[in-house]
N, CA, C and O atoms as a printed pandas DataFrame, in Angstrom:
     atom_number atom_name residue_name chain_id  residue_number  x_coord  y_coord  z_coord
0              1         N          MET        A               1   18.986   -7.981  -55.493
1              2        CA          MET        A               1   17.696   -6.864  -55.522
2              3         C          MET        A               1   17.023   -7.336  -56.481
3              4         O          MET        A               1   17.361   -7.674  -57.616
4              5         N          ALA        A               2   15.312   -7.338  -55.561
5              6        CA          ALA        A               2   14.138   -7.489  -56.045
6              7         C          ALA        A               2   13.590   -6.186  -57.205
7              8         O          ALA        A               2   13.580   -5.082  -56.660
8              9         N          HIS        A               3   13.255   -6.177  -58.330
9             10        CA          HIS        A               3   12.340   -6.314  -59.145
10            11         C          HIS        A               3   11.517   -5.833  -58.952
11            12         O          HIS        A               3   10.702   -6.633  -59.411
12            13         N          GLY        A               4   10.580   -4.497  -58.331
13            14        CA          GLY        A               4    9.332   -4.797  -58.395
14            15         C          GLY        A               4    8.365   -4.110  -60.352
15            16         O          GLY        A               4    9.030   -3.682  -61.296
16            17         N          PRO        A               5    7.058   -4.220  -60.356
17            18        CA          PRO        A               5    6.343   -3.636  -61.329
18            19         C          PRO        A               5    7.006   -2.302  -61.626
19            20         O          PRO        A               5    7.576   -2.185  -62.711
20            21         N          ALA        A               6    6.982   -0.995  -60.531
21            22        CA          ALA        A               6    7.628    0.314  -60.569
22            23         C          ALA        A               6    9.379    0.334  -60.877
23            24         O          ALA        A               6   10.049    1.262  -60.425
24            25         N          ASP        A               7    9.677   -0.185  -61.252
25            26        CA          ASP        A               7   11.237   -0.233  -62.238
26            27         C          ASP        A               7   11.021    0.144  -63.248
27            28         O          ASP        A               7   11.588    1.045  -63.865
28            29         N          ILE        A               8    9.467   -1.034  -63.792
29            30        CA          ILE        A               8    9.835   -2.108  -65.653
30            31         C          ILE        A               8    9.076    0.218  -65.695
31            32         O          ILE        A               8    8.278    1.013  -65.199
32            33         N          LEU        A               9   10.398    0.021  -66.881
33            34        CA          LEU        A               9    9.894    1.488  -67.359
34            35         C          LEU        A               9    8.769    1.348  -68.468
35            36         O          LEU        A               9    9.082    0.356  -69.126
36            37         N          PRO        A              10    7.663    1.868  -68.943
37            38        CA          PRO        A              10    6.593    2.188  -69.647
38            39         C          PRO        A              10    7.417    2.324  -71.184
39            40         O          PRO        A              10    8.270    3.193  -70.998
40            41         N          PRO        A              11    7.509    1.852  -72.543
41            42        CA          PRO        A              11    8.156    2.190  -73.336
42            43         C          PRO        A              11    8.588    3.578  -73.858
43            44         O          PRO        A              11    8.187    4.571  -73.251
44            45         N          SER        A              12    9.439    3.723  -75.026
45            46        CA          SER        A              12    9.056    5.075  -75.378
46            47         C          SER        A              12    8.568    5.063  -76.092
47            48         O          SER        A              12    8.496    4.056  -76.796
48            49         N          PRO        A              13    7.429    7.041  -76.562
49            50        CA          PRO        A              13    6.473    7.049  -77.551
50            51         C          PRO        A              13    7.345    6.592  -78.912
51            52         O          PRO        A              13    6.776    5.811  -79.674
52            53         N          SER        A              14    8.858    7.096  -79.292
53            54        CA          SER        A              14    9.337    6.167  -80.623
54            55         C          SER        A              14    9.243    4.842  -81.171
55            56         O          SER        A              14    9.297    4.469  -82.343
56            57         N          THR        A              15    9.071    4.102  -79.937
57            58        CA          THR        A              15    9.214    2.307  -78.912
58            59         C          THR        A              15    7.658    1.795  -79.145
59            60         O          THR        A              15    7.309    0.618  -79.234
60            61         N          ALA        A              16    6.829    2.935  -79.221
61            62        CA          ALA        A              16    5.532    2.128  -78.835
62            63         C          ALA        A              16    5.234    1.497  -80.081
63            64         O          ALA        A              16    5.430    0.307  -80.328
64            65         N          TRP        A              17    4.855    2.164  -80.687
65            66        CA          TRP        A              17    4.102    1.936  -81.762
66            67         C          TRP        A              17    4.682    0.927  -83.022
67            68         O          TRP        A              17    4.058    0.327  -83.897
68            69         N          ARG        A              18    6.559    1.025  -82.648
69            70        CA          ARG        A              18    7.295   -0.537  -83.466
70            71         C          ARG        A              18    6.691   -1.569  -83.837
71            72         O          ARG        A              18    7.156   -2.188  -84.794
72            73         N          ASP        A              19    5.406   -2.070  -83.136
73            74        CA          ASP        A              19    5.335   -3.442  -83.204
74            75         C          ASP        A              19    4.075   -3.407  -83.583
75            76         O          ASP        A              19    3.301   -4.157  -82.990
76            77         N          LEU        A              20    3.645   -2.682  -84.475
77            78        CA          LEU        A              20    2.297   -1.782  -84.833
78            79         C          LEU        A              20    1.991   -2.493  -85.916
79            80         O          LEU        A              20    0.776   -2.455  -86.108
80            81         N          ARG        A              21    2.760   -3.341  -86.977
81            82        CA          ARG        A              21    2.811   -4.137  -87.750
82            83         C          ARG        A              21    2.213   -5.532  -87.824
83            84         O          ARG        A              21    1.490   -6.154  -88.601
84            85         N          ALA        A              22    3.004   -5.805  -86.360
85            86        CA          ALA        A              22    2.687   -7.646  -86.577
86            87         C          ALA        A              22    1.903   -7.703  -85.656
87            88         O          ALA        A              22    1.426   -8.838  -85.663
88            89         N          ARG        A              23    1.154   -6.633  -84.197
89            90        CA          ARG        A              23   -0.099   -6.883  -83.937
90            91         C          ARG        A              23   -0.810   -7.055  -85.292
91            92         O          ARG        A              23   -1.168   -8.129  -85.775
92            93         N          THR        A              24   -0.959   -5.829  -85.831
93            94        CA          THR        A              24   -2.664   -5.866  -87.072
94            95         C          THR        A              24   -2.294   -7.228  -87.245
95            96         O          THR        A              24   -3.081   -8.166  -87.113
96            97         N          LEU        A              25   -1.361   -7.308  -87.474
97            98        CA          LEU        A              25   -1.460   -8.552  -88.345
98            99         C          LEU        A              25   -1.561  -10.120  -87.349
99           100         O          LEU        A              25   -1.267  -11.125  -87.997
100          101         N          SER        A              26   -1.829  -10.277  -86.327
101          102        CA          SER        A              26   -1.740  -11.173  -85.720
102          103         C          SER        A              26   -2.695  -11.005  -85.287
103          104         O          SER        A              26   -3.137  -12.103  -84.951
104          105         N          ALA        A              27   -3.704   -9.859  -84.943
105          106        CA          ALA        A              27   -5.441   -9.207  -84.910
106          107         C          ALA        A              27   -6.683   -9.781  -86.546
107          108         O          ALA        A              27   -7.838  -10.176  -86.704
108          109         N          LEU        A              28   -5.648   -9.515  -87.270
109          110        CA          LEU        A              28   -6.786   -9.725  -88.920
110          111         C          LEU        A              28   -6.231  -11.372  -88.718
111          112         O          LEU        A              28   -7.226  -12.053  -88.965
112          113         N          VAL        A              29   -5.231  -12.171  -88.423
113          114        CA          VAL        A              29   -5.067  -13.470  -88.217
114          115         C          VAL        A              29   -5.833  -14.360  -87.503
115          116         O          VAL        A              29   -6.556  -15.231  -87.985
116          117         N          GLY        A              30   -5.645  -14.105  -86.281
117          118        CA          GLY        A              30   -6.671  -14.520  -85.089
118          119         C          GLY        A              30   -7.916  -14.478  -84.907
119          120         O          GLY        A              30   -8.652  -15.381  -84.509
120          121         N          GLY        A              31   -8.228  -13.184  -85.263
121          122        CA          GLY        A              31   -9.477  -13.283  -85.142
122          123         C          GLY        A              31  -10.532  -14.046  -85.647
123          124         O          GLY        A              31  -11.521  -14.550  -85.115
124          125         N          PRO        A              32  -10.004  -14.016  -87.069
125          126        CA          PRO        A              32  -11.213  -14.274  -87.490
126          127         C          PRO        A              32  -11.760  -16.822  -87.682
127          128         O          PRO        A              32  -12.636  -17.526  -88.184
128          129         N          ILE        A              33   -9.979  -17.053  -86.569
129          130        CA          ILE        A              33  -10.017  -18.655  -86.280
130          131         C          ILE        A              33  -10.161  -18.276  -85.450
131          132         O          ILE        A              33   -9.644  -19.144  -84.747
132          133         N          GLY        A              34  -10.810  -16.907  -84.213
133          134        CA          GLY        A              34  -10.994  -17.015  -82.591
134          135         C          GLY        A              34  -12.317  -17.640  -82.834
135          136         O          GLY        A              34  -12.672  -18.765  -82.484
136          137         N          LEU        A              35  -12.994  -16.748  -83.483
137          138        CA          LEU        A              35  -14.442  -16.134  -84.316
138          139         C          LEU        A              35  -14.523  -18.033  -85.174
139          140         O          LEU        A              35  -14.236  -19.159  -84.769
140          141         N          ALA        A              36  -14.717  -17.831  -85.636
141          142        CA          ALA        A              36  -14.958  -19.640  -86.065
142          143         C          ALA        A              36  -14.568  -20.900  -85.330
143          144         O          ALA        A              36  -15.017  -22.017  -85.589
144          145         N          ALA        A              37  -13.628  -20.594  -84.323
145          146        CA          ALA        A              37  -14.100  -21.982  -82.965
146          147         C          ALA        A              37  -14.977  -21.371  -82.058
147          148         O          ALA        A              37  -15.974  -22.033  -81.767
148          149         N          LEU        A              38  -14.891  -20.642  -81.717
149          150        CA          LEU        A              38  -16.278  -19.867  -81.403
150          151         C          LEU        A              38  -18.222  -19.881  -81.855
151          152         O          LEU        A              38  -19.271  -19.737  -81.227
152          153         N          TRP        A              39  -17.799  -20.161  -83.369
153          154        CA          TRP        A              39  -19.187  -20.706  -83.671
154          155         C          TRP        A              39  -19.171  -21.675  -83.927
155          156         O          TRP        A              39  -20.357  -21.993  -84.007
156          157         N          TRP        A              40  -18.389  -22.766  -84.217
157          158        CA          TRP        A              40  -17.870  -23.730  -84.640
158          159         C          TRP        A              40  -17.958  -24.832  -83.323
159          160         O          TRP        A              40  -18.502  -25.928  -83.459
160          161         N          GLY        A              41  -17.361  -24.394  -82.070
161          162        CA          GLY        A              41  -17.224  -25.331  -80.888
162          163         C          GLY        A              41  -16.674  -26.157  -80.583
163          164         O          GLY        A              41  -15.801  -26.810  -81.154
164          165         N          GLY        A              42  -17.032  -26.218  -79.827
165          166        CA          GLY        A              42  -16.836  -28.083  -79.528
166          167         C          GLY        A              42  -15.199  -28.265  -79.346
167          168         O          GLY        A              42  -14.342  -27.603  -78.760
168          169         N          TRP        A              43  -15.174  -29.689  -80.260
169          170        CA          TRP        A              43  -13.379  -28.978  -79.660
170          171         C          TRP        A              43  -11.415  -28.648  -79.850
171          172         O          TRP        A              43  -10.246  -28.863  -79.529
172          173         N          LEU        A              44  -13.060  -27.548  -81.141
173          174        CA          LEU        A              44  -12.298  -27.105  -81.749
174          175         C          LEU        A              44  -11.953  -26.151  -80.324
175          176         O          LEU        A              44  -10.880  -26.298  -79.739
176          177         N          TRP        A              45  -13.069  -25.097  -79.818
177          178        CA          TRP        A              45  -12.484  -23.959  -79.431
178          179         C          TRP        A              45  -12.234  -24.745  -78.172
179          180         O          TRP        A              45  -11.606  -23.946  -77.478
180          181         N          VAL        A              46  -12.376  -25.918  -77.446
181          182        CA          VAL        A              46  -11.396  -26.567  -76.349
182          183         C          VAL        A              46  -10.037  -26.530  -77.002
183          184         O          VAL        A              46   -8.886  -26.244  -76.671
184          185         N          GLY        A              47  -10.318  -26.710  -77.471
185          186        CA          GLY        A              47   -8.288  -26.539  -77.607
186          187         C          GLY        A              47   -7.880  -25.104  -78.754
187          188         O          GLY        A              47   -6.722  -24.693  -78.832
188          189         N          LEU        A              48   -8.401  -24.821  -79.124
189          190        CA          LEU        A              48   -7.771  -22.429  -78.548
190          191         C          LEU        A              48   -7.921  -22.843  -77.669
191          192         O          LEU        A              48   -7.066  -23.716  -77.817
192          193         N          ILE        A              49   -8.278  -23.021  -76.794
193          194        CA          ILE        A              49   -8.489  -22.053  -75.462
194          195         C          ILE        A              49   -7.338  -22.821  -74.790
195          196         O          ILE        A              49   -6.403  -22.132  -74.383
196          197         N          ALA        A              50   -7.261  -24.489  -74.574
197          198        CA          ALA        A              50   -5.548  -24.418  -74.293
198          199         C          ALA        A              50   -4.899  -24.477  -75.054
199          200         O          ALA        A              50   -4.056  -25.289  -74.674
200          201         N          MET        A              51   -4.508  -23.958  -76.543
201          202        CA          MET        A              51   -3.362  -23.039  -76.932
202          203         C          MET        A              51   -2.785  -22.375  -76.012
203          204         O          MET        A              51   -1.605  -22.417  -75.663
204          205         N          ILE        A              52   -4.335  -21.244  -75.295
205          206        CA          ILE        A              52   -4.215  -19.768  -75.205
206          207         C          ILE        A              52   -3.700  -19.803  -73.923
207          208         O          ILE        A              52   -2.824  -19.027  -73.540
208          209         N          ALA        A              53   -4.206  -20.676  -73.233
209          210        CA          ALA        A              53   -3.595  -21.432  -71.798
210          211         C          ALA        A              53   -1.694  -21.508  -72.061
211          212         O          ALA        A              53   -0.823  -20.732  -71.667
212          213         N          VAL        A              54   -1.648  -22.100  -72.440
213          214        CA          VAL        A              54   -0.164  -22.414  -72.876
214          215         C          VAL        A              54    0.581  -21.169  -73.134
215          216         O          VAL        A              54    1.682  -20.663  -72.918
216          217         N          GLY        A              55   -0.307  -20.972  -73.579
217          218        CA          GLY        A              55    0.717  -19.466  -74.167
218          219         C          GLY        A              55    0.620  -18.191  -72.925
219          220         O          GLY        A              55    1.241  -17.176  -72.612
220          221         N          LEU        A              56   -0.329  -18.811  -72.565
221          222        CA          LEU        A              56   -0.200  -17.890  -70.885
222          223         C          LEU        A              56    0.718  -18.363  -70.169
223          224         O          LEU        A              56    1.241  -17.693  -69.279
224          225         N          ALA        A              57    1.011  -19.411  -70.400
225          226        CA          ALA        A              57    2.222  -19.858  -69.203
226          227         C          ALA        A              57    3.235  -19.563  -69.120
227          228         O          ALA        A              57    4.045  -19.328  -68.223
228          229         N          VAL        A              58    3.163  -19.581  -70.977
229          230        CA          VAL        A              58    5.396  -19.395  -70.831
230          231         C          VAL        A              58    4.611  -17.729  -71.213
231          232         O          VAL        A              58    5.576  -17.067  -70.832
232          233         N          GLU        A              59    4.054  -17.145  -71.464
233          234        CA          GLU        A              59    4.353  -15.581  -71.037
234          235         C          GLU        A              59    4.640  -15.129  -69.232
235          236         O          GLU        A              59    5.395  -14.225  -68.875
236          237         N          TRP        A              60    3.626  -16.238  -68.068
237          238        CA          TRP        A              60    3.666  -16.218  -67.357
238          239         C          TRP        A              60    5.303  -16.296  -66.376
239          240         O          TRP        A              60    5.817  -15.502  -65.588
240          241         N          ARG        A              61    5.713  -17.590  -66.877
241          242        CA          ARG        A              61    7.131  -17.749  -66.746
242          243         C          ARG        A              61    7.661  -16.205  -67.021
243          244         O          ARG        A              61    7.982  -15.409  -66.138
244          245         N          GLY        A              62    7.679  -15.951  -68.516
245          246        CA          GLY        A              62    8.904  -14.989  -68.555
246          247         C          GLY        A              62    8.364  -13.860  -67.451
247          248         O          GLY        A              62    9.158  -12.931  -67.299
248          249         N          LEU        A              63    7.472  -13.806  -66.868
249          250        CA          LEU        A              63    7.593  -12.518  -66.425
250          251         C          LEU        A              63    7.677  -12.724  -64.908
251          252         O          LEU        A              63    7.797  -12.065  -63.876
252          253         N          CYS        A              64    7.521  -14.285  -65.424
253          254        CA          CYS        A              64    8.631  -14.964  -63.732
254          255         C          CYS        A              64    9.388  -14.518  -63.527
255          256         O          CYS        A              64    9.200  -13.569  -62.767
256          257         N          ARG        A              65   10.012  -14.622  -63.719
257          258        CA          ARG        A              65   11.716  -14.181  -64.226
258          259         C          ARG        A              65   12.227  -12.937  -64.360
259          260         O          ARG        A              65   13.402  -12.596  -64.230
260          261         N          ALA        A              66   11.107  -12.153  -64.674
261          262        CA          ALA        A              66   11.614  -10.495  -65.072
262          263         C          ALA        A              66   11.835  -10.859  -64.027
263          264         O          ALA        A              66   12.848  -11.389  -63.572
264          265         N          LEU        A              67   10.628  -10.523  -63.437
265          266        CA          LEU        A              67   10.483   -9.647  -62.087
266          267         C          LEU        A              67   11.003  -11.360  -60.792
267          268         O          LEU        A              67   10.090  -11.783  -60.084
268          269         N          SER        A              68   11.784  -11.754  -60.741
269          270        CA          SER        A              68   12.447  -12.617  -60.203
270          271         C          SER        A              68   11.084  -12.964  -58.842
271          272         O          SER        A              68   10.854  -12.480  -57.733
272          273         N          MET        A              69   10.500  -13.950  -59.619
273          274        CA          MET        A              69    9.888  -14.753  -58.732
274          275         C          MET        A              69    9.701  -16.507  -59.669
275          276         O          MET        A              69    8.560  -16.948  -59.804
276          277         N          ALA        A              70   10.306  -16.913  -59.945
277          278        CA          ALA        A              70   11.098  -17.582  -61.282
278          279         C          ALA        A              70   10.546  -19.340  -60.439
279          280         O          ALA        A              70   10.797  -20.506  -60.743
280          281         N          SER        A              71    9.555  -18.575  -59.088
281          282        CA          SER        A              71    9.473  -19.701  -57.548
282          283         C          SER        A              71    8.067  -19.982  -58.312
283          284         O          SER        A              71    7.413  -19.544  -59.259
284          285         N          ALA        A              72    7.993  -21.269  -57.028
285          286        CA          ALA        A              72    6.599  -22.116  -57.249
286          287         C          ALA        A              72    5.559  -21.190  -56.932
287          288         O          ALA        A              72    4.634  -20.832  -57.661
288          289         N          ARG        A              73    5.706  -20.992  -56.262
289          290        CA          ARG        A              73    5.003  -19.805  -55.362
290          291         C          ARG        A              73    4.728  -18.816  -56.474
291          292         O          ARG        A              73    3.902  -17.948  -56.194
292          293         N          GLY        A              74    5.299  -18.781  -57.762
293          294        CA          GLY        A              74    5.085  -17.788  -58.326
294          295         C          GLY        A              74    4.118  -18.555  -59.406
295          296         O          GLY        A              74    2.889  -18.500  -59.359
296          297         N          TRP        A              75    4.755  -19.167  -60.236
297          298        CA          TRP        A              75    3.485  -20.553  -61.374
298          299         C          TRP        A              75    2.412  -20.678  -60.184
299          300         O          TRP        A              75    1.332  -20.905  -60.729
300          301         N          VAL        A              76    2.200  -20.609  -58.328
301          302        CA          VAL        A              76    1.218  -21.269  -58.182
302          303         C          VAL        A              76   -0.255  -20.227  -58.811
303          304         O          VAL        A              76   -1.207  -20.701  -59.432
304          305         N          LEU        A              77   -0.063  -18.603  -58.400
305          306        CA          LEU        A              77    0.089  -17.847  -58.395
306          307         C          LEU        A              77   -0.732  -17.614  -59.488
307          308         O          LEU        A              77   -1.944  -17.705  -59.685
308          309         N          GLY        A              78    0.741  -17.116  -60.500
309          310        CA          GLY        A              78   -0.162  -17.226  -62.200
310          311         C          GLY        A              78   -1.198  -18.638  -62.362
311          312         O          GLY        A              78   -2.268  -18.418  -62.930
312          313         N          LEU        A              79   -0.954  -19.962  -61.928
313          314        CA          LEU        A              79   -1.721  -20.275  -62.278
314          315         C          LEU        A              79   -3.341  -20.203  -61.587
315          316         O          LEU        A              79   -4.110  -20.892  -62.257
316          317         N          LEU        A              80   -3.917  -19.620  -60.572
317          318        CA          LEU        A              80   -4.561  -19.465  -59.465
318          319         C          LEU        A              80   -4.825  -18.191  -60.448
319          320         O          LEU        A              80   -5.480  -17.486  -59.681
320          321         N          TYR        A              81   -4.738  -17.533  -61.528
321          322        CA          TYR        A              81   -4.549  -16.314  -61.471
322          323         C          TYR        A              81   -5.364  -15.988  -63.261
323          324         O          TYR        A              81   -5.887  -14.951  -63.670
324          325         N          PHE        A              82   -5.139  -17.567  -64.102
325          326        CA          PHE        A              82   -5.760  -17.388  -65.604
326          327         C          PHE        A              82   -6.571  -18.791  -65.591
327          328         O          PHE        A              82   -7.582  -18.642  -66.277
328          329         N          ALA        A              83   -6.510  -19.778  -65.189
329          330        CA          ALA        A              83   -6.328  -20.523  -65.254
330          331         C          ALA        A              83   -8.027  -20.759  -64.991
331          332         O          ALA        A              83   -8.393  -21.869  -65.378
332          333         N          PRO        A              84   -9.507  -19.596  -64.191
333          334        CA          PRO        A              84  -10.256  -19.988  -64.046
334          335         C          PRO        A              84  -11.362  -19.053  -64.683
335          336         O          PRO        A              84  -12.589  -19.043  -64.588
336          337         N          ALA        A              85   -9.982  -17.873  -65.721
337          338        CA          ALA        A              85  -10.545  -17.422  -66.371
338          339         C          ALA        A              85  -11.017  -18.162  -67.995
339          340         O          ALA        A              85  -12.010  -17.885  -68.668
340          341         N          CYS        A              86   -9.733  -19.340  -68.351
341          342        CA          CYS        A              86   -9.982  -20.255  -69.357
342          343         C          CYS        A              86  -11.346  -21.011  -69.593
343          344         O          CYS        A              86  -12.272  -20.833  -70.384
344          345         N          LEU        A              87  -10.997  -22.314  -68.164
345          346        CA          LEU        A              87  -11.725  -22.892  -67.830
346          347         C          LEU        A              87  -13.555  -22.215  -67.681
347          348         O          LEU        A              87  -14.471  -23.037  -67.672
348          349         N          SER        A              88  -13.825  -20.879  -67.588
349          350        CA          SER        A              88  -14.997  -20.616  -67.741
350          351         C          SER        A              88  -15.195  -20.230  -68.771
351          352         O          SER        A              88  -16.350  -19.841  -68.945
352          353         N          LEU        A              89  -14.155  -20.117  -70.064
353          354        CA          LEU        A              89  -14.324  -20.045  -71.071
354          355         C          LEU        A              89  -15.242  -21.052  -72.471
355          356         O          LEU        A              89  -16.037  -21.137  -73.407
356          357         N          VAL        A              90  -14.163  -21.666  -71.451
357          358        CA          VAL        A              90  -15.350  -23.638  -71.450
358          359         C          VAL        A              90  -16.398  -23.293  -71.665
359          360         O          VAL        A              90  -17.184  -22.935  -72.543
360          361         N          TRP        A              91  -16.230  -23.517  -70.417
361          362        CA          TRP        A              91  -17.602  -23.941  -69.475
362          363         C          TRP        A              91  -18.942  -22.685  -69.998
363          364         O          TRP        A              91  -20.157  -22.846  -69.889
364          365         N          LEU        A              92  -18.238  -21.520  -70.542
365          366        CA          LEU        A              92  -19.667  -20.475  -70.515
366          367         C          LEU        A              92  -20.203  -21.439  -72.566
367          368         O          LEU        A              92  -21.265  -21.569  -73.175
368          369         N          ARG        A              93  -19.222  -21.708  -72.760
369          370        CA          ARG        A              93  -19.344  -21.719  -74.319
370          371         C          ARG        A              93  -20.926  -22.707  -75.050
371          372         O          ARG        A              93  -21.752  -22.582  -75.953
372          373         N          ASP        A              94  -20.466  -23.963  -73.587
373          374        CA          ASP        A              94  -21.387  -24.868  -73.304
374          375         C          ASP        A              94  -22.406  -25.090  -72.679
375          376         O          ASP        A              94  -22.784  -26.249  -72.506
376          377         N          ASP        A              95  -23.286  -23.711  -72.057
377          378        CA          ASP        A              95  -23.957  -23.481  -71.590
378          379         C          ASP        A              95  -24.817  -23.602  -72.307
379          380         O          ASP        A              95  -24.343  -23.946  -73.389
380          381         N          THR        A              96  -25.531  -23.546  -72.341
381          382        CA          THR        A              96  -27.295  -23.417  -73.775
382          383         C          THR        A              96  -28.007  -21.680  -73.172
383          384         O          THR        A              96  -28.173  -20.645  -73.817
384          385         N          ILE        A              97  -28.261  -21.968  -71.820
385          386        CA          ILE        A              97  -28.858  -21.051  -71.546
386          387         C          ILE        A              97  -28.005  -19.412  -70.802
387          388         O          ILE        A              97  -28.426  -18.700  -69.890
388          389         N          ALA        A              98  -27.088  -19.305  -71.398
389          390        CA          ALA        A              98  -25.713  -18.457  -70.343
390          391         C          ALA        A              98  -24.748  -18.258  -71.514
391          392         O          ALA        A              98  -24.372  -17.125  -71.813
392          393         N          GLY        A              99  -24.312  -19.425  -72.231
393          394        CA          GLY        A              99  -23.785  -19.121  -73.321
394          395         C          GLY        A              99  -23.927  -18.807  -75.124
395          396         O          GLY        A              99  -22.930  -18.498  -75.778
């Protein structure tokens, strides 16, 4: 039996804030790194976006497994979903007018 998004229950209020410390520390470390990469641009920015794309792919793989979509179709849909966003970040950063 396949599970859909409606079958996944939201976390209870007691567990919703359990990872707040980890998320806050992640933002305090990742924020300055992202801003520095954006400021200096070039290969530093492209490398950061590439690492984010790999992280998105790993996360998407986990979601596909949880929703029983571990087929090639699920991977293609994920690639079509996040690859344009990653590529547009690199393209816009190098655009002198829009970026």
